[in-house]
N, C-alpha and C positions, 0 to 999 in steps of 0.2 A: 490240252495246254500246247502242245507242240504244234499241232496243226493251225491254232488261232494265232500262233506267234508267226507262222510262215504266211498266213494269210494278211497279217498286219504288215509286214516286211513287204509283200507283192502289192499291198496298197500303197504304200508309200514309195516303192521304185515306180509303179504306174503315174503317180502323181508327179514325180520328178520327170517321168519320160514326157510327160505333158507340158513341160515348161515351167512347172511350178517353182519358185524359187526355193533355195535351200533353207531360209528361215521359215516359212510356214510348215515345209515338211519337218524340220526340226521340232517344231511346236506339237505338230502331229504325233511324229515318234515319242515324244516326251508324255503326252497327254496319260497314256494308260498308268505309266510307272507314278506319275504326279498324283493320278487319282487314287492308286492303290495305297500309296503312303498316307494320304490324307484319310482315306477310308479306315487304315488300320489306326490311325491317331484319333480320328473325331467321330468318324461313322459315314452312313450315307451322305449326310449333309456335307460333311468336310470335302467327301467325293465330287458331290456337285458342285460345290465352292470352287474346289480346286480346277475342274474343269471350265468353269466360268470364268476364272481369272485368266486362263490361258486363251480362250475365246475373245476376252474382252482385249487382252494384248494384240491377239493375230487382227482383230477388228481394227484397233486404233492404228497399227502400223499399215493396215491394207489401204485404208481410209486415205491415210498421206500418201500413200504410193499412187493411187489413182488419181487423187487430187492433183498431183504434181504432174503425173504423166499425161493426163488429159489437158490440163492447162498448157503444158509445154508443147504439146501438138496443135493447140487451137490459139495461142496467145502466149508466145514465149515470154513477152515482159511482164507477165503477171504471174509467174512461177513464186517469186518470192511471197508476194500476198497470199497466194494459194496456200504454202507452206506456212506460213505464220495463222493463216486464219485457220487451216486444220489443226495446229498447235494449240490455239486458243480454245478451239470446241473441245479438244480433248482434256486439257486441262480443267475446264469448267466441268465435264463430266466425272473427271477424278476429284474434284472438290465435293460435289454432290455425293460420292462414295464416302468422305469423311464424317457424314452425318450419320453414318450406321453404327449402332451400338458395338462396343467391343466385346465379342463372345469367340469361341474357338472357331466358329463356322467363319465369320469376317477374318479371323486370323487367317484362315487357310486361303481365303480368296487374297488376302494382302500378299502372303507369301508367294501365292500362284502368280501375281502379277511381277513380282521381282524375280522369280524364276524364269518366268516367260520372257520377260523385258531381257535378261542377260542371256537367255539362250539364243533369243532372235538377234540380239546386236552380235552374238560371238559367232553365228551362223553367217550373218552379214558381212562381218569382218573377213572370214575365211573366204567367202565367195568373192569380195573384192580383190584380196591378196591373189587368189588363184586366176582371175581373170587377168590382173596385171602381169601376171608370171608368163600367162599363155600367151599375151601379146606383145612382151617383152618390154612393156614399159615399168615405170616407177611409181609407186604411190607416194604422194606427197607425205614426208616424213619419216619414212621407212627407206632403209637401204639394205641392199642385199650383201650380206655378210661373207657371201662366197665369192 
């Protein structure tokens, strides 16, 4: 158990060293715990659904990041349409998931998507705040209390 935890920590640190942002690394670090909880509550199918939910969240956010980044590099005037287009595709995919029957496994998937989204957004917010502090700039809407 202890050696597998050390291996996991080394994997996460190696990904961070290669420039992978904090949000995907946070989801990667969250996956084993989330799968364990789902496995204890529902079984193997729940654990697989939990991991699938986290992969869905990571995929959705990464598609948006790649679409906006590539568009900004090649045609900055089309960044907004690229962002909106990727959003529409994601919403359509999520609506298709609404047709799944309600079972404990699909609940694991749904909770996994919620937890993954909150973790991603929190990690992204922390990253933005740290970047703003290291560059000495203020983030819109936030003031330094000190």
